[in-house]
N, C-alpha and C positions, 0 to 999 in steps of 0.2 A: 295694199293697206290703205284704207280711207283716212285721210288726214284732216278732214273737216266733217262737220255734222250735217250731212246732206239731206235734202228733203226726200230724195228717192229712197235712201236708207230708212228714213222715218216711216215712209209708206210701207216698206217691206216689213218693218217691225210691227206696224199696226195691223196690216191686212194679210201678211204672209204670201203675197203674190204681186205680180206686176200691175201697177196702177198708173193710169195716164190722165192728165188734165184735158178736158174738152173745152176749148175757148168758145164763149158765147157772146154775141152782140145782141143785147136785148133792147136796143134803141134808145138808150139813155143819152142825155147831154151832160153839161157841166155848168155849174154856176159861174165859172170863169169864162164862159162862152155865151151864155144866154142873157147876159146883162145883170144878173143878180149880184155878181162880184166884178165881172169884167166881160169884155166881148172878144178879145183876141186870143185868149187861152195862154198857156205857158209858152215861152219862146221856142221850146223844142217840140211842141205838139202840133201835128198836122190836123187837117179837117176831119180825118176818119178816126181819130183817137188811137190809143195804144193797142197794138196787136190785133187790129181788126181785119188784117188780110188773111186769106185762106178760109174764111167763113162763108157758109152758104147764105148769100145775101137775100134779104127780104123773106126769110123763112122763120117759122116759129122757133122758140127755144128748143123744143123737143126735136123738131126736124133738123136743126143745125147740129144737135148732138148726135143724132142717129147717123147723119152724114159723116161727121168726124170720127165716130166709133169705127166705121168701116176701115178708115185709113189707119187708125191706131192698132186695130187688131191685125191688119195685114203687115204693118211696118214694125210694130213693137211686140206683137203677140200678147197684148194687154188683155186682161180678163175683167178688170174692174176699172171704174172711171170716176173722176171728180168733175163736176160742172164748174167751169171757171168763168165767172162774169167779169170780163176784162176791160171792155172798151168804155172809156169815159168814166162817169161817177155812178157806180151801180147801187147806191143807196139814195139816189137823188130822185125820189118819187114818193107818193103817199104810201103808207104802210100796207094798205090793202093791195095795191099794185105790186109791191115788192113780194108780198106773201104769194100772190098768184104766180109770179115768175119763178120764185125759188121752189115752190111746190111742183110746178111743171117740170123743172129740171130734175128734181129728186124722184119724179115718177118714171123717168126713163129707166128701163131695165139695166141692171148692173152698175147703176150710179150709186156710189156709197158716200158722197159728201159734196160740200160746196166750198168754193173759194170766191169771195166777193171783194173786188177792188174798188176803192173809193177815196175821197178826199177827207181830211179832218173836219172840214166845215159842212159836211153832209151827213152828220150823225146826231140829229136831235134825240131827246130822251126816248120818245116812242119808237124810233128806229132801233136804237140800242136795245130796247126791251125785246123787239122782234128778233134781232140777231141773237140775243141770249137764248131764245127758244130753239133756234136752229143749232146753236152751240151745244145745247143740252141733249138734243135728240139725233144729231148726226155728226159726222166728222166735218168740222167747220174751221175755216181760217178767214180772217178779215185782213186784206192787204190795204195798208194805209200809206198814202203818198206822203213821204217826208221830203225826200230828194236831198235836202241839206239841213244840218242843224244850225246853220248860220242865218240869222234874220236878214243880213245884208244881201246874201245870195238869194234867198227866197224873194226879196223885193226885186233884185236885178233880173231874175228869170220870169218874173210876172206871175208868181204862184197865186197871189191873192189871199194868202193867209200867212200867219207868222208861226214861230216855233211854239208859242203858248197855245195856239189852236191845236197843234198836234198833241201837246202834252195833256190838254183837257180831254181830247178824244181818247187818247190812250188810257187815261185814268178811268173814264167811263166804261171802257171795255174791260179793264182789269177788275173793276168792281163786279162785273157780271160774268167773269170767267170766260171771256171771249179771247181766243188766241189772236195775236196781232203780228203780222209780218210787215215790217217797215221797208218801203222802197227808198233806196239811196242811189244817187247818180254820182259816179266818180268822173272827175275831169271838168266840172262846171267852171265857167269863166270866173277868174278872179280868186279862186281858192288855191292856196298853197298845198303842197304835199302834206305838211304837218297838220293843216286844218282838215284835210280829207281824212287823215288817219285818226284825228281826234273824234271823228264821227263814230268810230267803233266804240270808243270809250263812252260817248253819249248813249249809244244803244245799250251798253252794259248797265249804265246807271239807270236808264229808263226801264230796264228789265223787259224789253220786248221779247217775244217768243221766237220770232224769225226775222230774217232779213233777205231782201232781194237786191243784189248789186247790179247796176247797169253801168255801162260806159256811156259817155255822152255821144249821142248820134245826131248827125245833121241830116234832116229829112227835107225833101223838096216841099215847097209851099209853107215853110215855117219862117218865123222872124229870125230864128237862129241861122237859117240858111243865108239870109241877107247879111247878117253879121259876119258869118264865115267867109262868104264870097268877097266881102270888103276887107278881108285879112285881119279881122279883129278877134277871132276866136282860134286859139291854138288847140290842136288835137293831140291826144296821147298816141304814141306809136304802140305796136303790139307788145314789145318787150317792156316798155314803160308801164303799160297797163297790167301786165302779168305780175311784175314786181310790186306794183301798188296793191293789187288784190292780195297777194301773199302777205305783205306787211299788214294789211287791214285784218286778214284772218288771224294773224298771230296775236293781235290785240283784242280780238273778239271773244267774249265769253263762250266757252265750248258748249254750253247748254243751249245757245241760240241756234235754231235750225236754219241752215243756209238753203234758201229756195232757189237761188240763181246766182251765178258768178259773172255772167256776161249776157248781153242781149243780142238779138239778131233782127235787125230792121228789114222791112220789105225791100227786096233787091231793086225793084223798079223805082223806089222813092229815095233810096239811100244815096246821099252825096259823099259822106265821110263818117268814119274811117272805113274804107273798103275792106281792110283786113278783117273787120268784124264779121263779115259774111261767112268766114270759115270758122264757125262757132266751135266745132269739136276740136279743131287744132288749137284754139285759144284755151279750151278747157284742159286739153292734154298738156299744154305748156304750163298751166298753173299747177297741175299735178306733179309734173316733172320738177318744177322749181321748188315746190314744198319738199319733195323727196331729196333734191340736191342739198337743200338747207338742213335736212333732217328735222324739219319743223312740222307744226300742226296748229290747228285752231286753238287760240287761247294761250299759246306758249309764252307770249309777252304781255298777257293781259295786265292792265293797270287797274288795281282795285281802289275803290274809294274816291275816284275822280269825280269832280262836280263841274257842271257847266251852267 
């Protein structure tokens, strides 16, 4: 029995078949790296961006997707696919360039939709209008980096934007009917367990459509790695993370689609936690813990909270 509103089940309901994401690196950068906002990026982000490993380098969007399709068909028996613009800030370009890239992705056979990951400060009005077009004519999600609902944490991890920036971007999307999946990292330095769990209540109040949970990863070549190696960044162990995720889910509105419950960093670059490499074991532990509790998403949802 499924105890949370998973994205995989959402895709089965919509398409009636196995659908897999195809990660795309379209060559974007980030305002927190090119000097517009900052130059160092967030403390946890390496020079290649999020999820950029395993992609056919220096190939066109369509070529990357065709290469990934072969793997997904063989490994998961997938028959339909969603283009996932994942690395860096995938709305950080002129509208004409974005349209070209998104259309190229949708032109690949058996591709039924788009997921676009970006930052709250990379969504001017003309870009939101463009995304509305894709939301109206395809299966579309915008993944919006929140990471934390606490301004002090956003400043400490070098995000280069505050919570108000996220709220304005979310409001612009909601006015246009664009579904938003918020990214949240659990285990960020300086946050208490209670503050992390309050993040679920923030998402409920904000009325996001989806959430993607990550555990804090320490990757080589990041500022976070320097802090970790100096002994200034405690890490969650597996059981602690599993319990935290289950507590978070219990407080999360059951209508919010859960796109991810854990992350899996590139093995060659991951410093800690090494237990996160066994992703399916972590997911199984979360399922077993929810079952042990007799619990499910939203069971302890707090209504009417404000932040």
